[in-house]
N, C-alpha and C positions, 0 to 999 in steps of 0.2 A: 884357416884364421877363425877367429871367436872374440862375441863382444863377451865385454866385462863392466858391470856395473859395482863403483865404489860409489858411496856413502859419507857427505861430509856433512855436518854439523852444522849448517850457520843460522845466526841468531837474527830471524828475519822479524820478529815479532813485534818488532817498534816499528816498521813499516807500514806490515797487517794495522796494525793500531793506527795510523793517524790516516788512514785510506778514509777518503769519505764511505758512510753504508748507503749502500746500494753500488756500491763500483764494482765491477766486472774484470778477473782477475785473466788476462790473456794467456802472462810466460813469466816463468823464469828463468834465467839463460845467466853464463858464466862469459865474461866476454876477456877470449884468452892476452888479448894485446895491453888492454886496460888494469885486469887482474879484478873485474868486479864483476859482481853480482846484480842485474839488469832487472828488475820487474818492469814489465805491460799492462797495463793495467785502464780501464774507460770510466766515466763518468758519463753520464748523458746532461747529467744538469750543470756543468761545464761545458764550454765551445773555445775554439785555438780557431774557427775558421780554417785550418790544414786537413789537410790527406795524411801525412803525418810525424810524428809519436813528440809530443813535444817535451823538452827536459825538461821538467818538473822535479831539484832539488830535495834530496831528502830534511833540512835546514827550515825551508819554505811548507814543507808537504804538513807539518810538522806543528808551524805557526801560524798554519792554517791562511798562506801568503800563497797569490796565484800569480802563475810566471807571468813577465808580460806579453799583453795579447792576447790571453786569455780569460774570458768573464763568465761567472757566475746568472748560469741564465736566472737563478733565484731568486736574486737582487735584482736583474733589470725588471723599471719598472715599467708596467704594462697600458700605454697611454689608452687612452680611450678616443676609439674614432670618434668626432666631431661630424655633427649633423651637419648637412650639408643645405648651405643658404639659399631660399626656395623664393626666387622672383617672382613677385607678381606682375604678370604682364595689361597692362590694360586693358579693357576689354572693347576690339571697334565697335561703334556702331554699327549698324548695318544701315549699307546707303540705300533709300526708298527711290524705286523707281517713280516716276511721273506717271500719274493716272493717267489711264487709256480709256476713251470710255470706248467701250468692245460696244459692236451692233450683236444685238442678240435672234432680233427678227427681221421679218421683209419688210412688216412697216417702220422699224426704223430707218433702213436702207431707204426707202424711197424717202423719203425725211428727209436724210440724208443729198441727198441727189437731188433733193427736190429744195431745195438749200444753198445749193450747188460748193456741198465742203469737199474739200478733196478725202476723198476715203483710200484706202491699200484692204489688200486680202491675202487672205493666204487657204491655202486649198489644197492640191498632193502635196508639192516640199515645201521644205520649214522656211521658205526666205515668204515674206512678205513684199506684193506687188502692187505696183499702184493702182486702182481702178479705172478704168477710162466706161461711164458709164453710155459712151454711142455702142461700145463693143459686146462690154459685162452689165450680164442682169445678176438677180441675187441668185444663188445653190447654195439650197438646204447643206451644208457639214463644212461649210466654208467659216474661218474667223473671218470678220469685218473689223475692220476700228478707222477712227480716225487719222488723219495723218497728226503728227507732233511734229516737234521741234528736231530735225535730225542731228544734232550735235546732243542733245541731249541721250544718255546712254539706256536702252530699254533695255529690261531683264526678257 
């Protein structure tokens, strides 16, 4: 068995002239059932959204009319991105803790004990403990303060 080739002269100049510049020609075939010459081409500036070829009649191609569902990407208006609305939140005012007089010297400690003022101290652990003057003496390195209202938040 041997293969043979017979060439038929078919005028498809009108099709080539009608195709948009920059098209890509995939194939030209003959359909035995419909007895038509099929030209398969693509153009990246047109989009159909399908993965199968879309029928593009020669009359529409000559008139430069797009088939239904096909859009020309050159004519699609690009929307400018909108700037996001930046909302400025009010800056909260920092809560001022109540002024707590710290006792820094032994003389201040002795005076507060003599005036019978309630005191607190903070030693090794970061917890304020009440000072019992009968059991506690001033210790260098400890923090002392006068007792404040327990309902007030202290930083």
